[in-house]
C-alpha positions as protocol buffer text, in pm:
chain_id: "A"
residue {
  index: 1
  type: MET
  ca { x: 1252 y: 133 z: -5976 }
}
residue {
  index: 2
  type: ASN
  ca { x: 1446 y: 439 z: -5919 }
}
residue {
  index: 3
  type: LEU
  ca { x: 1823 y: 467 z: -5922 }
}
residue {
  index: 4
  type: TYR
  ca { x: 1863 y: 436 z: -5533 }
}
residue {
  index: 5
  type: ASN
  ca { x: 1638 y: 127 z: -5515 }
}
residue {
  index: 6
  type: TYR
  ca { x: 1809 y: -8 z: -5793 }
}
residue {
  index: 7
  type: ILE
  ca { x: 2163 y: 50 z: -5638 }
}
residue {
  index: 8
  type: LEU
  ca { x: 2036 y: -64 z: -5304 }
}
residue {
  index: 9
  type: ASN
  ca { x: 1906 y: -402 z: -5428 }
}
residue {
  index: 10
  type: ASN
  ca { x: 2223 y: -466 z: -5619 }
}
residue {
  index: 11
  type: ILE
  ca { x: 2447 y: -367 z: -5320 }
}
residue {
  index: 12
  type: LEU
  ca { x: 2270 y: -623 z: -5100 }
}
residue {
  index: 13
  type: LYS
  ca { x: 2321 y: -893 z: -5362 }
}
residue {
  index: 14
  type: GLY
  ca { x: 2709 y: -805 z: -5340 }
}
residue {
  index: 15
  type: GLU
  ca { x: 2743 y: -589 z: -5673 }
}
residue {
  index: 16
  type: GLU
  ca { x: 2840 y: -233 z: -5687 }
}
residue {
  index: 17
  type: TYR
  ca { x: 2702 y: 20 z: -5920 }
}
residue {
  index: 18
  type: LEU
  ca { x: 2840 y: 379 z: -5878 }
}
residue {
  index: 19
  type: ASN
  ca { x: 2834 y: 718 z: -6029 }
}
residue {
  index: 20
  type: CYS
  ca { x: 3195 y: 845 z: -6047 }
}
residue {
  index: 21
  type: SER
  ca { x: 3221 y: 1153 z: -5825 }
}
residue {
  index: 22
  type: ASN
  ca { x: 3486 y: 1308 z: -6043 }
}
residue {
  index: 23
  type: CYS
  ca { x: 3330 y: 1296 z: -6389 }
}
residue {
  index: 24
  type: GLY
  ca { x: 2963 y: 1164 z: -6298 }
}
residue {
  index: 25
  type: HIS
  ca { x: 3008 y: 859 z: -6538 }
}
residue {
  index: 26
  type: PHE
  ca { x: 2799 y: 556 z: -6427 }
}
residue {
  index: 27
  type: ASN
  ca { x: 3025 y: 248 z: -6374 }
}
residue {
  index: 28
  type: ASP
  ca { x: 2912 y: -112 z: -6390 }
}
residue {
  index: 29
  type: GLY
  ca { x: 3127 y: -234 z: -6093 }
}
residue {
  index: 30
  type: GLY
  ca { x: 3519 y: -217 z: -6088 }
}
residue {
  index: 31
  type: LYS
  ca { x: 3760 y: -19 z: -5852 }
}
residue {
  index: 32
  type: PHE
  ca { x: 3825 y: 266 z: -6103 }
}
residue {
  index: 33
  type: CYS
  ca { x: 3609 y: 476 z: -6318 }
}
residue {
  index: 34
  type: VAL
  ca { x: 3639 y: 355 z: -6677 }
}
residue {
  index: 35
  type: LYS
  ca { x: 3614 y: 711 z: -6813 }
}
residue {
  index: 36
  type: CYS
  ca { x: 3851 y: 918 z: -6582 }
}
residue {
  index: 37
  type: GLY
  ca { x: 4036 y: 661 z: -6377 }
}
residue {
  index: 38
  type: HIS
  ca { x: 3913 y: 786 z: -6041 }
}
residue {
  index: 39
  type: LYS
  ca { x: 3917 y: 543 z: -5750 }
}
residue {
  index: 40
  type: LEU
  ca { x: 3567 y: 394 z: -5678 }
}
residue {
  index: 41
  type: GLN
  ca { x: 3644 y: 149 z: -5375 }
}
residue {
  index: 42
  type: GLU
  ca { x: 3611 y: 405 z: -5096 }
}
residue {
  index: 43
  type: GLU
  ca { x: 3289 y: 553 z: -5231 }
}
residue {
  index: 44
  type: ALA
  ca { x: 3140 y: 210 z: -5284 }
}
residue {
  index: 45
  type: ALA
  ca { x: 3212 y: 113 z: -4922 }
}
residue {
  index: 46
  type: ALA
  ca { x: 3069 y: 435 z: -4783 }
}
residue {
  index: 47
  type: ILE
  ca { x: 2743 y: 408 z: -4999 }
}
residue {
  index: 48
  type: GLN
  ca { x: 2706 y: 45 z: -4931 }
}
residue {
  index: 49
  type: THR
  ca { x: 2722 y: 117 z: -4537 }
}
residue {
  index: 50
  type: ALA
  ca { x: 2471 y: 411 z: -4568 }
}
residue {
  index: 51
  type: ALA
  ca { x: 2220 y: 215 z: -4794 }
}
residue {
  index: 52
  type: ALA
  ca { x: 2238 y: -84 z: -4579 }
}
residue {
  index: 53
  type: SER
  ca { x: 2170 y: 129 z: -4267 }
}
residue {
  index: 54
  type: GLU
  ca { x: 1882 y: 299 z: -4449 }
}
residue {
  index: 55
  type: TYR
  ca { x: 1749 y: -13 z: -4563 }
}
residue {
  index: 56
  type: GLN
  ca { x: 1733 y: -174 z: -4218 }
}
residue {
  index: 57
  type: SER
  ca { x: 1566 y: 144 z: -4074 }
}
residue {
  index: 58
  type: GLN
  ca { x: 1302 y: 133 z: -4306 }
}
residue {
  index: 59
  type: SER
  ca { x: 1244 y: -251 z: -4277 }
}
residue {
  index: 60
  type: GLN
  ca { x: 1226 y: -261 z: -3904 }
}
residue {
  index: 61
  type: PRO
  ca { x: 919 y: -103 z: -3693 }
}
residue {
  index: 62
  type: GLU
  ca { x: 983 y: 202 z: -3479 }
}
residue {
  index: 63
  type: SER
  ca { x: 897 y: -6 z: -3168 }
}
residue {
  index: 64
  type: ALA
  ca { x: 1223 y: -241 z: -3241 }
}
residue {
  index: 65
  type: TYR
  ca { x: 1482 y: 39 z: -3228 }
}
residue {
  index: 66
  type: ALA
  ca { x: 1311 y: 313 z: -3042 }
}
residue {
  index: 67
  type: PRO
  ca { x: 1405 y: 337 z: -2669 }
}
residue {
  index: 68
  type: GLN
  ca { x: 1107 y: 265 z: -2476 }
}
residue {
  index: 69
  type: GLN
  ca { x: 1012 y: 535 z: -2234 }
}
residue {
  index: 70
  type: PRO
  ca { x: 931 y: 418 z: -1870 }
}
residue {
  index: 71
  type: ASN
  ca { x: 596 y: 477 z: -1749 }
}
residue {
  index: 72
  type: GLN
  ca { x: 609 y: 801 z: -1531 }
}
residue {
  index: 73
  type: ARG
  ca { x: 344 y: 683 z: -1300 }
}
residue {
  index: 74
  type: VAL
  ca { x: 519 y: 352 z: -1225 }
}
residue {
  index: 75
  type: ARG
  ca { x: 839 y: 511 z: -1177 }
}
residue {
  index: 76
  type: GLN
  ca { x: 688 y: 756 z: -954 }
}
residue {
  index: 77
  type: ALA
  ca { x: 515 y: 473 z: -744 }
}
residue {
  index: 78
  type: LYS
  ca { x: 835 y: 276 z: -726 }
}
residue {
  index: 79
  type: LYS
  ca { x: 1006 y: 589 z: -577 }
}
residue {
  index: 80
  type: VAL
  ca { x: 730 y: 654 z: -322 }
}
residue {
  index: 81
  type: SER
  ca { x: 731 y: 300 z: -214 }
}
residue {
  index: 82
  type: LYS
  ca { x: 1100 y: 281 z: -178 }
}
residue {
  index: 83
  type: SER
  ca { x: 1119 y: 593 z: 17 }
}
residue {
  index: 84
  type: PHE
  ca { x: 814 y: 473 z: 245 }
}
residue {
  index: 85
  type: PHE
  ca { x: 972 y: 136 z: 314 }
}
residue {
  index: 86
  type: SER
  ca { x: 1295 y: 285 z: 426 }
}
residue {
  index: 87
  type: TYR
  ca { x: 1111 y: 552 z: 644 }
}
residue {
  index: 88
  type: PHE
  ca { x: 892 y: 284 z: 799 }
}
residue {
  index: 89
  type: ALA
  ca { x: 1224 y: 61 z: 873 }
}
residue {
  index: 90
  type: GLU
  ca { x: 1382 y: 353 z: 1027 }
}
residue {
  index: 91
  type: GLY
  ca { x: 1054 y: 427 z: 1231 }
}
residue {
  index: 92
  type: ILE
  ca { x: 1084 y: 63 z: 1375 }
}
residue {
  index: 93
  type: LYS
  ca { x: 1453 y: 78 z: 1432 }
}
residue {
  index: 94
  type: SER
  ca { x: 1487 y: 427 z: 1616 }
}
residue {
  index: 95
  type: PRO
  ca { x: 1106 y: 554 z: 1648 }
}
residue {
  index: 96
  type: THR
  ca { x: 1193 y: 860 z: 1865 }
}
residue {
  index: 97
  type: ALA
  ca { x: 1491 y: 966 z: 1677 }
}
residue {
  index: 98
  type: THR
  ca { x: 1332 y: 926 z: 1348 }
}
residue {
  index: 99
  type: ALA
  ca { x: 1000 y: 1125 z: 1463 }
}
residue {
  index: 100
  type: GLN
  ca { x: 1205 y: 1407 z: 1601 }
}
residue {
  index: 101
  type: ALA
  ca { x: 1391 y: 1434 z: 1268 }
}
residue {
  index: 102
  type: THR
  ca { x: 1056 y: 1417 z: 1057 }
}
residue {
  index: 103
  type: GLY
  ca { x: 944 y: 1748 z: 890 }
}
residue {
  index: 104
  type: GLU
  ca { x: 696 y: 1836 z: 623 }
}
residue {
  index: 105
  type: SER
  ca { x: 914 y: 1632 z: 363 }
}
residue {
  index: 106
  type: GLN
  ca { x: 771 y: 1319 z: 539 }
}
residue {
  index: 107
  type: PHE
  ca { x: 396 y: 1421 z: 496 }
}
residue {
  index: 108
  type: VAL
  ca { x: 317 y: 1156 z: 227 }
}
residue {
  index: 109
  type: ASN
  ca { x: 478 y: 873 z: 425 }
}
residue {
  index: 110
  type: ALA
  ca { x: 314 y: 977 z: 736 }
}
residue {
  index: 111
  type: LEU
  ca { x: -20 y: 969 z: 517 }
}
residue {
  index: 112
  type: ILE
  ca { x: 52 y: 622 z: 408 }
}
residue {
  index: 113
  type: THR
  ca { x: 111 y: 520 z: 766 }
}
residue {
  index: 114
  type: VAL
  ca { x: -238 y: 651 z: 866 }
}
residue {
  index: 115
  type: ILE
  ca { x: -390 y: 474 z: 593 }
}
residue {
  index: 116
  type: LEU
  ca { x: -214 y: 157 z: 667 }
}
residue {
  index: 117
  type: TYR
  ca { x: -346 y: 186 z: 1026 }
}
residue {
  index: 118
  type: ALA
  ca { x: -699 y: 259 z: 914 }
}
residue {
  index: 119
  type: LEU
  ca { x: -730 y: -26 z: 670 }
}
residue {
  index: 120
  type: SER
  ca { x: -546 y: -307 z: 855 }
}
residue {
  index: 121
  type: ILE
  ca { x: -814 y: -306 z: 1149 }
}
residue {
  index: 122
  type: PRO
  ca { x: -1116 y: -401 z: 906 }
}
residue {
  index: 123
  type: ILE
  ca { x: -914 y: -628 z: 700 }
}
residue {
  index: 124
  type: MET
  ca { x: -795 y: -797 z: 1008 }
}
residue {
  index: 125
  type: LEU
  ca { x: -1136 y: -842 z: 1143 }
}
residue {
  index: 126
  type: TYR
  ca { x: -1264 y: -959 z: 788 }
}
residue {
  index: 127
  type: ALA
  ca { x: -995 y: -1222 z: 782 }
}
residue {
  index: 128
  type: GLY
  ca { x: -1036 y: -1335 z: 1148 }
}
residue {
  index: 129
  type: TRP
  ca { x: -1397 y: -1284 z: 1242 }
}
residue {
  index: 130
  type: LYS
  ca { x: -1463 y: -1652 z: 1229 }
}
residue {
  index: 131
  type: LEU
  ca { x: -1198 y: -1721 z: 1501 }
}
residue {
  index: 132
  type: LEU
  ca { x: -1340 y: -1444 z: 1694 }
}
residue {
  index: 133
  type: LEU
  ca { x: -1688 y: -1599 z: 1680 }
}
residue {
  index: 134
  type: ILE
  ca { x: -1531 y: -1950 z: 1768 }
}
residue {
  index: 135
  type: LYS
  ca { x: -1356 y: -1782 z: 2070 }
}
residue {
  index: 136
  type: PHE
  ca { x: -1695 y: -1604 z: 2166 }
}
residue {
  index: 137
  type: VAL
  ca { x: -1891 y: -1930 z: 2144 }
}
residue {
  index: 138
  type: ARG
  ca { x: -1626 y: -2144 z: 2360 }
}
residue {
  index: 139
  type: SER
  ca { x: -1604 y: -1867 z: 2612 }
}
residue {
  index: 140
  type: MET
  ca { x: -1979 y: -1845 z: 2673 }
}
residue {
  index: 141
  type: PHE
  ca { x: -2026 y: -2181 z: 2865 }
}
residue {
  index: 142
  type: LYS
  ca { x: -1752 y: -2082 z: 3101 }
}
residue {
  index: 143
  type: LEU
  ca { x: -1915 y: -1787 z: 3239 }
}
residue {
  index: 144
  type: PRO
  ca { x: -2054 y: -1866 z: 3595 }
}
residue {
  index: 145
  type: ILE
  ca { x: -2395 y: -1757 z: 3527 }
}
residue {
  index: 146
  type: ILE
  ca { x: -2437 y: -1982 z: 3216 }
}
residue {
  index: 147
  type: SER
  ca { x: -2255 y: -2261 z: 3388 }
}
residue {
  index: 148
  type: GLU
  ca { x: -2513 y: -2262 z: 3670 }
}
residue {
  index: 149
  type: GLU
  ca { x: -2786 y: -2267 z: 3436 }
}
residue {
  index: 150
  type: LEU
  ca { x: -2708 y: -2514 z: 3178 }
}
residue {
  index: 151
  type: ALA
  ca { x: -2684 y: -2885 z: 3211 }
}
residue {
  index: 152
  type: PRO
  ca { x: -2344 y: -3066 z: 3128 }
}
residue {
  index: 153
  type: SER
  ca { x: -2500 y: -3189 z: 2788 }
}
residue {
  index: 154
  type: ASP
  ca { x: -2601 y: -2805 z: 2701 }
}
residue {
  index: 155
  type: MET
  ca { x: -2260 y: -2716 z: 2771 }
}
residue {
  index: 156
  type: GLU
  ca { x: -2131 y: -2973 z: 2555 }
}
residue {
  index: 157
  type: ASP
  ca { x: -2325 y: -2827 z: 2277 }
}
residue {
  index: 158
  type: PHE
  ca { x: -2126 y: -2518 z: 2290 }
}
residue {
  index: 159
  type: ASN
  ca { x: -1802 y: -2691 z: 2240 }
}
residue {
  index: 160
  type: THR
  ca { x: -1970 y: -2894 z: 1956 }
}
residue {
  index: 161
  type: GLY
  ca { x: -2115 y: -2560 z: 1801 }
}
residue {
  index: 162
  type: ALA
  ca { x: -1794 y: -2401 z: 1818 }
}
residue {
  index: 163
  type: ASP
  ca { x: -1597 y: -2696 z: 1638 }
}
residue {
  index: 164
  type: LEU
  ca { x: -1881 y: -2701 z: 1388 }
}
residue {
  index: 165
  type: ILE
  ca { x: -1820 y: -2333 z: 1317 }
}
residue {
  index: 166
  type: LYS
  ca { x: -1460 y: -2403 z: 1276 }
}
residue {
  index: 167
  type: ALA
  ca { x: -1506 y: -2687 z: 1021 }
}
residue {
  index: 168
  type: THR
  ca { x: -1772 y: -2513 z: 813 }
}
residue {
  index: 169
  type: ASP
  ca { x: -1705 y: -2266 z: 548 }
}
residue {
  index: 170
  type: ILE
  ca { x: -1931 y: -2006 z: 672 }
}
residue {
  index: 171
  type: ASN
  ca { x: -1822 y: -1754 z: 417 }
}
residue {
  index: 172
  type: SER
  ca { x: -2005 y: -1946 z: 150 }
}
residue {
  index: 173
  type: ILE
  ca { x: -2304 y: -1946 z: 367 }
}
residue {
  index: 174
  type: ILE
  ca { x: -2321 y: -1576 z: 492 }
}
residue {
  index: 175
  type: HIS
  ca { x: -2159 y: -1415 z: 211 }
}
residue {
  index: 176
  type: PHE
  ca { x: -1966 y: -1149 z: 388 }
}
residue {
  index: 177
  type: ASN
  ca { x: -1898 y: -868 z: 144 }
}
residue {
  index: 178
  type: PHE
  ca { x: -1518 y: -748 z: 156 }
}
residue {
  index: 179
  type: THR
  ca { x: -1586 y: -409 z: -8 }
}
residue {
  index: 180
  type: ASP
  ca { x: -1878 y: -309 z: 209 }
}
residue {
  index: 181
  type: PHE
  ca { x: -1715 y: -402 z: 538 }
}
residue {
  index: 182
  type: VAL
  ca { x: -1350 y: -299 z: 485 }
}
residue {
  index: 183
  type: PHE
  ca { x: -1366 y: 21 z: 293 }
}
residue {
  index: 184
  type: LYS
  ca { x: -1662 y: 127 z: 497 }
}
residue {
  index: 185
  type: GLN
  ca { x: -1497 y: 80 z: 818 }
}
residue {
  index: 186
  type: GLY
  ca { x: -1168 y: 182 z: 690 }
}
residue {
  index: 187
  type: ILE
  ca { x: -1302 y: 540 z: 582 }
}
residue {
  index: 188
  type: PHE
  ca { x: -1469 y: 553 z: 927 }
}
residue {
  index: 189
  type: ILE
  ca { x: -1157 y: 466 z: 1115 }
}
residue {
  index: 190
  type: PHE
  ca { x: -959 y: 709 z: 897 }
}
residue {
  index: 191
  type: ILE
  ca { x: -1211 y: 991 z: 976 }
}
residue {
  index: 192
  type: GLY
  ca { x: -1167 y: 887 z: 1344 }
}
residue {
  index: 193
  type: LEU
  ca { x: -787 y: 926 z: 1307 }
}
residue {
  index: 194
  type: ALA
  ca { x: -793 y: 1258 z: 1158 }
}
residue {
  index: 195
  type: ILE
  ca { x: -1017 y: 1399 z: 1440 }
}
residue {
  index: 196
  type: ILE
  ca { x: -780 y: 1268 z: 1688 }
}
residue {
  index: 197
  type: ILE
  ca { x: -484 y: 1422 z: 1507 }
}
residue {
  index: 198
  type: GLY
  ca { x: -673 y: 1730 z: 1464 }
}
residue {
  index: 199
  type: ALA
  ca { x: -754 y: 1755 z: 1832 }
}
residue {
  index: 200
  type: THR
  ca { x: -375 y: 1683 z: 1914 }
}
residue {
  index: 201
  type: TYR
  ca { x: -276 y: 1961 z: 1702 }
}
residue {
  index: 202
  type: VAL
  ca { x: -526 y: 2201 z: 1861 }
}
residue {
  index: 203
  type: ALA
  ca { x: -407 y: 2094 z: 2214 }
}
residue {
  index: 204
  type: ALA
  ca { x: -32 y: 2148 z: 2097 }
}
residue {
  index: 205
  type: LYS
  ca { x: -142 y: 2492 z: 1991 }
}
residue {
  index: 206
  type: PHE
  ca { x: -289 y: 2571 z: 2315 }
}
residue {
  index: 207
  type: GLY
  ca { x: 44 y: 2450 z: 2460 }
}
residue {
  index: 208
  type: LYS
  ca { x: 217 y: 2734 z: 2280 }
}
residue {
  index: 209
  type: VAL
  ca { x: 367 y: 2501 z: 2012 }
}
residue {
  index: 210
  type: ASP
  ca { x: 471 y: 2681 z: 1702 }
}
residue {
  index: 211
  type: VAL
  ca { x: 422 y: 2437 z: 1430 }
}
residue {
  index: 212
  type: SER
  ca { x: 269 y: 2376 z: 1092 }
}
residue {
  index: 213
  type: PHE
  ca { x: -5 y: 2124 z: 1060 }
}
residue {
  index: 214
  type: LYS
  ca { x: 201 y: 1931 z: 811 }
}
residue {
  index: 215
  type: GLU
  ca { x: 506 y: 1893 z: 1009 }
}
residue {
  index: 216
  type: PHE
  ca { x: 253 y: 1797 z: 1311 }
}
residue {
  index: 217
  type: PHE
  ca { x: 96 y: 1534 z: 1093 }
}
residue {
  index: 218
  type: SER
  ca { x: 426 y: 1412 z: 988 }
}
residue {
  index: 219
  type: ARG
  ca { x: 550 y: 1356 z: 1319 }
}
residue {
  index: 220
  type: PHE
  ca { x: 229 y: 1204 z: 1448 }
}
residue {
  index: 221
  type: GLY
  ca { x: 233 y: 961 z: 1167 }
}
residue {
  index: 222
  type: THR
  ca { x: 606 y: 860 z: 1235 }
}
residue {
  index: 223
  type: PHE
  ca { x: 515 y: 763 z: 1603 }
}
residue {
  index: 224
  type: LEU
  ca { x: 237 y: 582 z: 1458 }
}
residue {
  index: 225
  type: ILE
  ca { x: 460 y: 355 z: 1298 }
}
residue {
  index: 226
  type: ILE
  ca { x: 492 y: 103 z: 1579 }
}
residue {
  index: 227
  type: PRO
  ca { x: 120 y: 50 z: 1620 }
}
residue {
  index: 228
  type: THR
  ca { x: 81 y: 11 z: 1246 }
}
residue {
  index: 229
  type: ALA
  ca { x: 364 y: -247 z: 1256 }
}
residue {
  index: 230
  type: LEU
  ca { x: 174 y: -437 z: 1546 }
}
residue {
  index: 231
  type: LEU
  ca { x: -149 y: -422 z: 1335 }
}
residue {
  index: 232
  type: LEU
  ca { x: 15 y: -550 z: 1045 }
}
residue {
  index: 233
  type: ILE
  ca { x: 161 y: -853 z: 1222 }
}
residue {
  index: 234
  type: GLY
  ca { x: -192 y: -911 z: 1371 }
}
residue {
  index: 235
  type: LEU
  ca { x: -313 y: -894 z: 1003 }
}
residue {
  index: 236
  type: VAL
  ca { x: -67 y: -1169 z: 875 }
}
residue {
  index: 237
  type: LEU
  ca { x: -178 y: -1385 z: 1183 }
}
residue {
  index: 238
  type: ALA
  ca { x: -557 y: -1339 z: 1083 }
}
residue {
  index: 239
  type: PHE
  ca { x: -468 y: -1456 z: 741 }
}
residue {
  index: 240
  type: LEU
  ca { x: -304 y: -1766 z: 872 }
}
residue {
  index: 241
  type: HIS
  ca { x: -570 y: -1822 z: 1111 }
}
residue {
  index: 242
  type: VAL
  ca { x: -411 y: -1769 z: 1441 }
}
residue {
  index: 243
  type: GLU
  ca { x: -633 y: -1660 z: 1704 }
}
residue {
  index: 244
  type: TYR
  ca { x: -365 y: -1452 z: 1896 }
}
residue {
  index: 245
  type: PHE
  ca { x: -430 y: -1192 z: 1608 }
}
residue {
  index: 246
  type: SER
  ca { x: -664 y: -1036 z: 1842 }
}
residue {
  index: 247
  type: TYR
  ca { x: -409 y: -921 z: 2091 }
}
residue {
  index: 248
  type: PHE
  ca { x: -197 y: -743 z: 1835 }
}
residue {
  index: 249
  type: MET
  ca { x: -514 y: -562 z: 1728 }
}
residue {
  index: 250
  type: ASN
  ca { x: -587 y: -461 z: 2059 }
}
residue {
  index: 251
  type: PHE
  ca { x: -227 y: -320 z: 2134 }
}
residue {
  index: 252
  type: GLY
  ca { x: -240 y: -143 z: 1813 }
}
residue {
  index: 253
  type: LEU
  ca { x: -565 y: 23 z: 1895 }
}
residue {
  index: 254
  type: LEU
  ca { x: -464 y: 107 z: 2264 }
}
residue {
  index: 255
  type: SER
  ca { x: -107 y: 220 z: 2135 }
}
residue {
  index: 256
  type: ILE
  ca { x: -286 y: 548 z: 2012 }
}
residue {
  index: 257
  type: PHE
  ca { x: -287 y: 654 z: 2389 }
}
residue {
  index: 258
  type: LEU
  ca { x: 92 y: 673 z: 2385 }
}
residue {
  index: 259
  type: VAL
  ca { x: 127 y: 834 z: 2044 }
}
residue {
  index: 260
  type: VAL
  ca { x: -38 y: 1158 z: 2152 }
}
residue {
  index: 261
  type: PRO
  ca { x: 181 y: 1228 z: 2450 }
}
residue {
  index: 262
  type: PHE
  ca { x: 486 y: 1145 z: 2262 }
}
residue {
  index: 263
  type: THR
  ca { x: 402 y: 1372 z: 1956 }
}
residue {
  index: 264
  type: ILE
  ca { x: 314 y: 1663 z: 2205 }
}
residue {
  index: 265
  type: ALA
  ca { x: 620 y: 1619 z: 2401 }
}
residue {
  index: 266
  type: SER
  ca { x: 868 y: 1604 z: 2090 }
}
residue {
  index: 267
  type: PHE
  ca { x: 774 y: 1977 z: 2015 }
}
residue {
  index: 268
  type: LYS
  ca { x: 937 y: 2270 z: 2240 }
}
residue {
  index: 269
  type: PRO
  ca { x: 686 y: 2524 z: 2327 }
}
residue {
  index: 270
  type: SER
  ca { x: 752 y: 2881 z: 2210 }
}
residue {
  index: 271
  type: GLY
  ca { x: 631 y: 3033 z: 2541 }
}
residue {
  index: 272
  type: THR
  ca { x: 563 y: 2950 z: 2901 }
}
residue {
  index: 273
  type: ASN
  ca { x: 191 y: 3068 z: 2967 }
}
residue {
  index: 274
  type: GLY
  ca { x: 53 y: 2797 z: 2740 }
}
residue {
  index: 275
  type: LEU
  ca { x: -168 y: 2500 z: 2851 }
}
residue {
  index: 276
  type: ASP
  ca { x: 21 y: 2248 z: 3054 }
}
residue {
  index: 277
  type: ARG
  ca { x: 104 y: 1929 z: 2857 }
}
residue {
  index: 278
  type: ILE
  ca { x: -88 y: 1704 z: 3097 }
}
residue {
  index: 279
  type: TYR
  ca { x: -412 y: 1887 z: 3067 }
}
residue {
  index: 280
  type: SER
  ca { x: -377 y: 1885 z: 2669 }
}
residue {
  index: 281
  type: THR
  ca { x: -310 y: 1513 z: 2696 }
}
residue {
  index: 282
  type: LEU
  ca { x: -589 y: 1434 z: 2895 }
}
residue {
  index: 283
  type: ILE
  ca { x: -815 y: 1653 z: 2675 }
}
residue {
  index: 284
  type: VAL
  ca { x: -707 y: 1452 z: 2366 }
}
residue {
  index: 285
  type: TYR
  ca { x: -757 y: 1135 z: 2574 }
}
residue {
  index: 286
  type: VAL
  ca { x: -1122 y: 1222 z: 2601 }
}
residue {
  index: 287
  type: VAL
  ca { x: -1155 y: 1282 z: 2223 }
}
residue {
  index: 288
  type: ILE
  ca { x: -984 y: 933 z: 2188 }
}
residue {
  index: 289
  type: THR
  ca { x: -1221 y: 768 z: 2405 }
}
residue {
  index: 290
  type: ILE
  ca { x: -1522 y: 918 z: 2212 }
}
residue {
  index: 291
  type: VAL
  ca { x: -1375 y: 817 z: 1875 }
}
residue {
  index: 292
  type: LEU
  ca { x: -1294 y: 477 z: 1974 }
}
residue {
  index: 293
  type: THR
  ca { x: -1639 y: 435 z: 2126 }
}
residue {
  index: 294
  type: PHE
  ca { x: -1799 y: 524 z: 1793 }
}
residue {
  index: 295
  type: ILE
  ca { x: -1561 y: 282 z: 1597 }
}
residue {
  index: 296
  type: ALA
  ca { x: -1666 y: 29 z: 1843 }
}
residue {
  index: 297
  type: ASN
  ca { x: -2054 y: 93 z: 1792 }
}
residue {
  index: 298
  type: GLY
  ca { x: -1975 y: 51 z: 1409 }
}
residue {
  index: 299
  type: LEU
  ca { x: -1798 y: -261 z: 1453 }
}
residue {
  index: 300
  type: GLY
  ca { x: -2074 y: -377 z: 1673 }
}
residue {
  index: 301
  type: GLU
  ca { x: -2341 y: -309 z: 1436 }
}
residue {
  index: 302
  type: GLU
  ca { x: -2128 y: -519 z: 1181 }
}
residue {
  index: 303
  type: ALA
  ca { x: -2117 y: -798 z: 1428 }
}
residue {
  index: 304
  type: LYS
  ca { x: -2479 y: -792 z: 1475 }
}
residue {
  index: 305
  type: THR
  ca { x: -2530 y: -803 z: 1120 }
}
residue {
  index: 306
  type: ILE
  ca { x: -2320 y: -1101 z: 1104 }
}
residue {
  index: 307
  type: ILE
  ca { x: -2513 y: -1286 z: 1377 }
}
residue {
  index: 308
  type: THR
  ca { x: -2837 y: -1188 z: 1232 }
}
residue {
  index: 309
  type: ARG
  ca { x: -2726 y: -1377 z: 911 }
}
residue {
  index: 310
  type: MET
  ca { x: -2598 y: -1649 z: 1087 }
}
residue {
  index: 311
  type: GLY
  ca { x: -2954 y: -1681 z: 1269 }
}
residue {
  index: 312
  type: ASN
  ca { x: -3144 y: -1662 z: 932 }
}
residue {
  index: 313
  type: SER
  ca { x: -2927 y: -1914 z: 738 }
}
residue {
  index: 314
  type: THR
  ca { x: -3112 y: -2240 z: 702 }
}
residue {
  index: 315
  type: GLU
  ca { x: -2777 y: -2403 z: 589 }
}
residue {
  index: 316
  type: LEU
  ca { x: -2608 y: -2326 z: 924 }
}
residue {
  index: 317
  type: ASN
  ca { x: -2915 y: -2410 z: 1149 }
}
residue {
  index: 318
  type: ASP
  ca { x: -2910 y: -2739 z: 960 }
}
residue {
  index: 319
  type: LEU
  ca { x: -2558 y: -2809 z: 1109 }
}
residue {
  index: 320
  type: PHE
  ca { x: -2684 y: -2782 z: 1458 }
}
C-alpha cells in the first residue's frame, strides 16, 4: 500500500498522518511538527478534504455524478411538436390571419398538417367501417325498389342482419389488416393532395403570383388546418363508435374545394395580364374531381374486398 492510500485510509478512520511542509518530517498525528514546531492542523484539514473527495470520485461510477446529456432527437421532437400544436391552434382560432402571415418557416408544420389529413381518412374508415356497413344494410330495405320487391319478412331480415353485424366481432372473422389498408390508402391520398397542391401552385403562377413553392405550400397547409380538424373530430367519433363520424369525414373531404380559392386569393398578383382567378380555380377543381374519383375508386376496391371476405366467411354466414 503506497503512502497516499495509507494516509487516505487512516484519514477516513479519523486519524491524521502528515509530512511537515516545512521540514518534511513525518508526524504521527498532532497539531504541530515534533521536529520544527510547524502548525499541521490547517494542512491536515485541506488534505483530508481533498483525499475524501478523491476517494468518493473513485468509488462512484461515472454515471452517478456525470450530468446526463438529453437525447438530441427527443429534444428536437418536443420542439417540433410544441411548434406544431401552437401553429395548429392559431390556425383554428384565426385561420385567415394565420395563413396570410405564414411563410417558408412554417413549411414543416404545413407538411405535418397535410400528412395528418392524408392519414386520418383511412384510419377513420378502418375504425368505423363496421358502422358504415351497418348503416348500409339498414338503408338497403328503405329503397323504394327493394321495398316493393321484398316481402315484410325479408325486409325484417335486413334489420336482423344489421343487428347481428353490430353485435358480432367481425374484425376477428375477416382479419382486416391495419397496415395494408391505412398506409397504402394514406400514401395514395397524400399523393393526391400533392397533385392538388401542385396544380393550385401552377394555376397561381399562371395568375402572375410571384411566390416560392415552399411559401405556397405552407399557406395551403395552413388553410388545410380546419378540414384536418374536422377529420380528426370524425376520427375520435369513429373510435367511439359514433356513426356520425361519416359527416365529419365528408365535410373534411369537401372542404378542399374551399382551400384552393382561399390560397390563391391570399396572394397578390404581380401583374395584370395573368389568368383570372376564377378560371384558375375552376381548372384546379377539375383536378380535384379527378383526384377524388381515383381516391373513391381505391376505397371502393377495399370495400369490395371486405364484402368478398364477408361472403366467403363461413363463420359470418352461420350467423344468418
